[in-house]
N, C-alpha and C positions, 0 to 999 in steps of 0.2 A: 468641358463644363461640368461642374459639381451637381450631384443629386442633392434635392432639398430635404431638409430635416425640419422637424417641428418641435417647438417648446411651447407649451400652454401654461399660462399662469392664471391665478384665481380671479383677478379683477384688474381693471386698468391701472390702479394705483401700484399693484405689485408688479404688473408689467412693466410700467415705467422704472420702477426702482431696478428690477432685472436687467433690463435693456442698459441703463445707465452704469451699472456695475460691470456688465459685459464690455461696454465701451471703454472704461477706464482700463481694464485689464488688457484689451486689444491694443489700446495706444502704448501702454507700458511694454508690452510684448514687441510691438513695432519698433520702439525707441531702442530696446535692448538689442534687436536684431540689425537695425539700419541706421540707428542714431538720431532718427526722426520719425515722424508719422503723419499720415494723411487721412482726412476723414471727408466724406461727402455727406452734407447735412440735407435734411428734408424739412418739410413745413407741416402744419396741422395741428390738432389738439394733442394727439398722443405724442408728437414730436416735442411740443412745448413742455409737456409733462416730463419727458426723459431729459430735456435740458436742465429742467428745473431740479431733477434728482441728482444730476452730475453735480450741480452746484452745491447740494447739501452734502455729498459724500466726503467724509474725512479723507478717504483714499485719492480724491482728485489731487491733492497736493503732491502726490508722489509722481505725477506726470510733470515732465518739463514742458509746459505749455508754449514756451517760446519756440519750441522745435515741433510744433503741430502746425500742418497746413489745413485750413478750412476751405472746402469748396461747396458748391451748391448744385443739386441735381435739377433744379428748376427754379424759377422765379416768376413772380407776377410783374409785368412790366408796367411799373407804377413809380411816381417819384420817390427819390431817396427819402428814406425815414417813413414812408406811409406805413401806417400799421398792419396792412394786409400784405406786406412783403415778407417773404420768409427770412430774409436777412434781418429785419427789424425785429421779428419774433425771437430769432436766435440770439441777437444781442442783449435783448432785455432779459431773457430767461437764463443766459449763461455767459456769453462771450464777454460782456462788459464787466463781468466779475472775475476774469482771469488774467494773469499776466502774459499777455500774447504779444507777438511780434506782429504790429499792423501790416507789414508787408506779405505775411502769410494768411492773411483774411482776403480770400478771392471771391469777393461777391460779384454776383452777376450785374451788369449794367442797369441802371435805372432809366426811366423814361425822361428824366431831366438832366441825363448825362450828355457826354459829348456826341452821341449818337442821336439826340433828340428823340422823336417820337417813332424811330425806324428800328423795330425789333430784328430785322434781318442784319441790319449793321451792328446791333448790339450782340446777336448770336455769333457774328463773325469775330467780333473783339474778344469774346470770352473764349472762342475756339483758339484765337491767337494767344491768349494768356496760358491756356491749357499746354499749347505747343512750346511756349517759352520754358515750361517747367517740365517738359517731356523727359522721361527716362532716357538714359544713354542708349543709342541704338534704336529708338522709336521715333516715329516722325511726328505724333500729335499729342500724346497723352502722358501725363505724369502717373505714377504708381499710386493707386488708391488702396490703402489698407482696408477700409471698410466703407461701404456705400449703404446709406440707410434710406429706406423708401417707405413711405405710407401707402396705403392701398385703398382707392376709392370704392364706393358701393358698386360702380360699373367696372371695377377692376383696373382703372388706370393707375399708372405709377409715374412719378414726377409730374410732367405735363404731357405725357404720352397717353391719348385717349383711344378708346376703341375706334377702328376703323379710319383714324386720322392719317392724312397723307404723310405725316412725319414717319410713319413706319417703313416708308420706302426712301428715307432721307440717308444718304451715305455720309454726309458730314457729321462731325462730332457733336456739334451743337446746332439746334434748329429754332427758328422762330415759329410760334403757334399763334395763329389768328382764328377767331370763331371758336374758342374753347366752350364746351359745353357747360363748364362751371364758371361764374364770374370770377376775376375780370376775363374779358374774352382773349386779351393779348398776353402772351407770355413768351419766355425763353426757356428751352429746356435741353438736357442732355439726351441724346438719342439712345435707342435700346443697345445698339453696338457698342457705344462708349460705356454705358452702364455695366455691361457685361465684361468690361476689361477689369473691373475691381477685384481684388483678392477674395473679399468676402462681401456678398450682398445680403443685407438684412431687410426682410419686409416685416413692417411692424403694423398690427392691425388690432383695434379693439372695438368691440360693439356688435350687436346682432345684425345691424345693417351691413356688415361686411362679410357675414357668414358665407353667402351664397357665392361671392366673387373668391373668396379664400378657397372653398371646396373645389370650384370649378378649375382654379389654376392648379391646384394640387392634383386634380384629376387629369390634367394634360390638355386643357382647352388651348385652342391656337391663340398665339400672341397678338395677332392683328385684332381678333375679336375680343381678347382679354389680355391686354399688355402685361399684367403681373405675371401671368403664365411664362412670359419669355425672359424674365429677369434671372440671371444665373451668375453667381460669382465663379471666379476661376478655380478656387480652392474650397469654397463653401458657400452654400446658399441656405440662409436660416430664415424660417418663418417664426416669429415671435407674436404670440397671439394670447388674448385673454379667453376665458371660457366661452364667452357669447360669440366671439369671432370664430372660435374653433367648433362651434356647435355642429356643423355637418361635415368636419374632418373625420374619417375613420379612425377608430380608437388605435388601430395598429400603427398609424403614423404619428401618434402623439407621444411627446414625453411630458408628462404633467410635472409641474413645479408647485 
């Protein structure tokens, strides 16, 4: 697994713009190499700002969006179209403005879908969709060029929370019940699945994230601090604003 590197930007707006520019470049590079690209999206305020920034970039039109697969790292198990769903947020901020192939938008199941209110069945359905898109020679997962993660104040990523039983889950996708953040029922990629991505980007803004960020970079255990366990195969990149990076040693920072 890759070693983590850190890039610090002055404020949340500049952070969002920088992540957006990186994402467009990454997708272009992937399409140049493989003819297509794949990204795993996250949710939250900074993610929405990133998606809006991508939508405003002139360079976005250089990407062939019809050859980009969109996956999600986790989802609130709520009805389709609910404003608290990560899918709903991403569609409103970016996806609905792009010329996409609908078959390449791999949203996690909603609570009003075929699985009803059974998050375990929803997790199994998403695992099957991942397996159907698996890379040749692999059993369960497609290629992820970049997987984006927000970081919670408690160090959670996706819907993998500290001390949660999902840490011991061997399946690629897990249901989560009793989440410490509402809503309580969710579906999430597990940490081993997250760590198959070519690049993992952890994006955090705000002073309330500073402690979790510094602890993760200091090598805290992933069960106690899940963000510490996220690693890309070729690259692990922490993208922070100054407030979130306040407790990160200067020697680890690359200031932008």
